[in-house]
C-alpha positions in Angstrom: 0.0 -0.1 -0.2 1.4 3.7 -0.5 2.1 5.5 2.1 1.2 9.2 2.3 1.7 11.4 5.3 -0.9 13.6 6.9 -0.9 16.2 9.7 -1.6 15.2 13.4 -5.1 16.6 13.3 -6.2 14.6 10.3 -4.6 11.5 11.8 -6.5 11.7 15.0 -9.8 12.4 13.2 -8.8 9.2 11.0 -8.0 7.2 13.9 -11.3 8.1 15.3 -13.0 5.9 13.0 -11.2 3.0 13.7 -13.1 0.2 15.8 -11.3 0.1 19.1 -12.7 -2.9 20.5 -9.4 -4.8 20.1 -6.1 -4.0 20.4 -2.4 -5.4 20.8 -0.6 -4.2 23.7 3.5 -3.9 24.1 5.3 -3.6 27.0 8.5 -2.3 24.9 10.4 -0.4 28.0 9.7 -3.0 31.0 12.8 -4.8 29.9 14.8 -1.8 28.5 14.7 0.4 31.7 15.6 -0.2 35.3 12.5 -0.8 37.3 11.0 2.0 39.8 11.1 -0.7 42.6 15.0 -1.0 42.2 15.5 2.4 42.4 13.4 2.7 45.6 15.4 -0.2 47.2 18.6 1.8 46.5 17.0 4.9 48.2 15.8 2.8 51.1 19.1 1.4 51.7 20.1 5.0 51.7 17.8 5.9 54.3 19.3 3.2 56.4 22.9 4.2 55.8 21.7 7.7 57.0 24.4 10.7 57.1 25.4 13.4 54.8 25.9 10.6 51.8 23.0 8.2 53.0 20.5 11.0 52.5 21.6 12.3 49.4 21.5 8.7 47.8 18.0 8.4 48.9 16.9 11.7 47.7 18.6 10.9 44.4 17.3 7.2 43.6 13.8 8.7 45.1 13.8 11.4 42.3 15.1 8.8 40.2 11.7 6.5 40.4 9.5 9.0 39.9 11.4 10.6 36.7 11.2 7.1 35.5 7.6 6.5 36.0 6.6 9.7 34.7 8.7 9.1 31.6 7.4 5.6 31.0 3.7 6.6 31.3 4.6 9.3 28.9 5.8 7.1 26.2 3.6 4.4 26.8 0.8 6.7 26.0 2.6 8.1 23.0 3.5 11.7 24.4 6.7 11.7 22.8 6.6 15.6 22.7 7.0 15.9 26.3 10.2 14.5 26.1 12.7 16.7 27.3 10.5 19.3 29.0 10.2 20.5 32.7 8.7 17.8 34.8 5.6 19.9 35.9 4.7 20.0 32.0 4.9 16.2 31.8 2.7 16.0 35.1 0.1 18.3 33.7 0.1 16.0 30.4 -0.8 12.9 32.3 -3.3 14.8 34.4 -5.4 15.4 31.5 -5.1 11.8 30.4 -6.9 11.0 33.8 -3.4 9.9 35.5 -3.0 11.9 38.5 0.4 12.7 39.3 -0.1 15.6 42.1 2.3 18.4 41.9 3.3 18.0 45.9 5.3 15.0 44.2 7.5 17.4 42.2 7.9 19.7 45.3 8.9 16.8 47.8 10.7 13.7 45.5 11.8 15.9 42.4 12.7 19.5 43.7 15.4 18.4 46.6 17.3 16.6 44.2 17.7 19.4 42.1 18.8 21.5 45.3 21.4 18.9 45.6 22.7 18.7 42.5 22.8 22.4 41.8 22.6 24.4 44.9 25.1 21.9 46.4 22.8 21.9 49.4 22.4 18.4 51.3 19.2 17.1 52.1 18.1 16.7 55.9 16.8 13.5 57.1 13.5 14.4 57.1 13.6 15.9 53.5 15.2 12.7 52.1 12.5 10.7 53.9 9.7 12.9 52.4 11.3 12.1 49.0 11.4 8.3 49.2 7.9 8.4 50.9 6.6 10.4 48.4 8.3 8.4 45.9 6.8 5.1 47.1 3.6 6.5 47.3 3.5 7.6 43.3 4.9 4.4 42.4 2.3 2.6 44.3 -0.7 4.4 42.9 0.6 4.3 39.1 1.7 0.8 39.0 -1.9 -0.3 37.6 -1.2 2.3 35.1 2.1 1.3 33.8 1.0 -2.1 33.9 -1.8 -1.3 31.3 1.4 -1.3 28.6 1.4 0.8 25.4 -1.6 0.2 22.9 0.5 -0.7 19.8 -2.2 -1.7 17.5 -6.0 -0.7 17.0 -8.5 -3.3 15.7 -7.0 -6.6 15.5 -9.5 -7.9 13.2 -6.7 -9.4 10.9 -5.4 -13.1 11.9 -1.5 -14.3 11.7 0.1 -17.7 12.6 3.1 -17.8 15.2 5.4 -20.7 14.6 8.8 -21.9 16.5 10.6 -23.3 14.1 14.5 -24.8 14.6 14.9 -22.2 17.3 13.5 -19.4 15.7 10.2 -17.2 15.9 8.3 -17.4 12.9 5.0 -15.0 12.0 2.7 -15.3 9.1 0.4 -12.4 8.6 -3.3 -13.3 7.2 -5.2 -11.1 5.3 -5.9 -7.7 6.5 -9.3 -7.0 5.5 -10.5 -4.0 7.8 -8.5 -0.8 8.5 -6.0 -0.7 11.4 -4.0 1.6 13.3 -0.3 0.7 14.1 1.5 2.8 16.7 5.1 2.8 17.3 6.5 5.1 19.9 9.8 3.4 19.9 12.4 2.9 17.2 14.3 5.4 14.9 10.9 6.8 13.6 8.2 7.0 16.0 5.0 7.4 14.1 1.4 6.6 13.4 0.5 4.6 10.9 -3.5 4.1 9.8 -3.5 1.5 7.1 -7.2 0.6 5.2 -6.5 -2.5 2.8 -10.4 -1.9 1.5 -9.3 1.4 0.1 -5.7 0.1 -0.7 -3.9 3.2 1.3 -2.1 3.7 4.1 -1.9 7.2 6.2 1.2 8.3 8.4 1.8 10.9 11.0 5.5 11.2 12.8 4.8 11.4 16.7 7.3 14.1 16.9 5.4 16.5 14.5 2.1 16.6 16.9 2.3 19.4 19.0 1.6 19.3 23.1 -2.4 19.7 22.6 -2.6 17.6 19.9 -0.6 15.1 21.1 -3.2 14.9 24.3 -5.8 15.1 22.2 -4.7 11.9 20.3 -3.8 10.2 23.8 -7.0 10.7 24.9 -8.7 9.1 22.0 -6.2 6.0 22.4 -7.1 5.6 25.8 -10.5 5.7 25.1 -10.0 2.2 24.1 -9.5 0.8 28.1 -13.1 2.2 28.8 -15.2 0.3 26.3 -16.7 -2.7 28.3 -16.0 -5.1 25.9 -12.4 -3.8 25.0 -9.9 -6.9 24.5 -6.1 -6.6 25.2 -3.6 -9.3 23.8 0.1 -8.5 25.0 2.5 -9.2 21.9 6.2 -9.3 22.1 8.3 -6.5 20.0 9.0 -9.5 17.5 5.8 -10.1 16.7 5.0 -6.3 16.5 7.6 -5.8 14.3 6.7 -9.0 11.9 3.3 -7.7 11.7 4.2 -4.5 10.6 6.9 -5.1 8.5 4.7 -7.6 6.6 2.1 -5.1 6.1 5.0 -3.3 4.5 5.8 -0.6 7.0 9.2 -1.2 8.8 9.0 0.1 12.3 
């Protein structure tokens, strides 16, 4: 199918026409990034050590846990445009999606680490304890959201055959008869592709072309899948997702 580029707004409008009951889910960051729980363990170790070094360690890793969770939720919801932006902006974007990250998290779990790094002031025991406690609360409160994963394909009406032959995975895609939405928030070219085999066409838009407001509107649309009473999710490996996309003619 020929691939044509469209604007972010046009992509969101087109994506709204896709049947959203069924989705393929990706957890592409799960094995790439250090887990929040690991950072929290290190932060707790810092508290137990005590003293200037221990409290500095606790404060640093508490911030790492919070920032890692926020950035993961942004990427899992295709909000790449917020990468590199200040954390208050990232937190507001997630809140607009219904993922509440209160400002107190920035005040007590992020700002103390910034004071340590940029103002060269050691955190007190109380400040370190507050940072770790707030980080732990946020990680626990948002664990279920991260466990939802990232929607990589909407409308999975097509079928495919999965084989294991001679120690290797193989995927064979069957005929795609309905429009489907492919979302790749990873790789060298993060983008959205709407494939319409009925019309013999495919539309694409780079995720980096979305403005902040456009990205949030698109993310809201995709997250609406999770509110459908009959929605279904199927976790797929990156290999399977890459093969499906490649066999449709769109290498990720």
